[in-house]
N, C-alpha and C positions, 0 to 999 in steps of 0.2 A: 582586597581581592584581584588575582589574575584576569587578565582577558577570556580566558577559556572558560574560567568559574564564572564570569558576567554571563559569556554567551549559552551557556548552559540553564543559568538563571532564566535568564528571555527566553530561552525556549521551552520551557518548563512552565514559566507562566503563561505562553501565548499555545500550550496543550490543548486546553478544551476550545477554543477557538478554532484549532487548527482540525482538531477530528472531528469536529462539527462540519469546518469547509468542507471536509473528505467527504464524507456522508453525505453532504447536500450535491456535491459535484457527482458521485456516484449515479444516485439518485435521480439527478436532470439528467443526461448523458444519457440514462437507459430510459428516461420516457422520451426524450428527444429522437433518441436512434430507438427504437428496439427490437429491431430487425438485426440482430447480431452481426450476421455477412455482410451488412454493408455499411457497417460504423469504421473499420480500418484503424487510423491511427487514435481513436477513440478508444478501441479497445486496449490499447498500450498505456494510457491515461486510467483505464476503471483497472484495470490489473493491478497498477502501481495504487491505487486509491486503496482499492480492498482491501490491498498484502497493509500499509498503513494502518486501515481501520484494525485490522486483525491482530498487528503487531500494539497498538493502542489500548484495546479493549480485552486483554487475556493478561491471567495471572502469572504462565510462564510459557515456555518455548511448546510443549505438546501442546498447550490449551488454544495458542495463540496458530500451530499448525490447522488444528481442529476447527477452529474458528475460520480461516483460509480456507480451508477444503468447503467450508458452507458458504462462503461467500465466491467459489470459482476462482480460487488461486491454489496452483497447483504445489507452488514449492516458498517458500522465505527467505530470506536474507539474514543471518543473525550474525554479525561482526563478529559479537562477541564469545562466542560461541565457535567460531572457525569456519562455520556453514562460507558458503559460496554461489554464488549467483549464478543459476545455471539457465534461467528460462532467457529464449531470444530476445524481449522485451527488456528485462536487465541489461543484456549486454547492447543493447541496440543494434538488433541483426534482420530488424523486420517488427512487423506487427506481434509479435509471437505466437501461439498454439495454443487452443481452450481444450 
């Protein structure tokens, strides 16, 4: 098994825990800082966590996009589908807009 295959296997094995960690992170930040206007950098983390949750829980790109919208994520990055990252949070241009 090559290095990339081993890395992929480790990531797959950790996926359930990573998903749960993302869900917990999003929930805790939302509870600790309920006012969106004062979150600052935390909004970037929330956005990325919600995007990861949407991708991890959907069966296909269309469903992931729908789940993401329900979580407040306006667009997703799917490298296998040729999509590009367009949100400021992903491009490192600040906190992003919701």
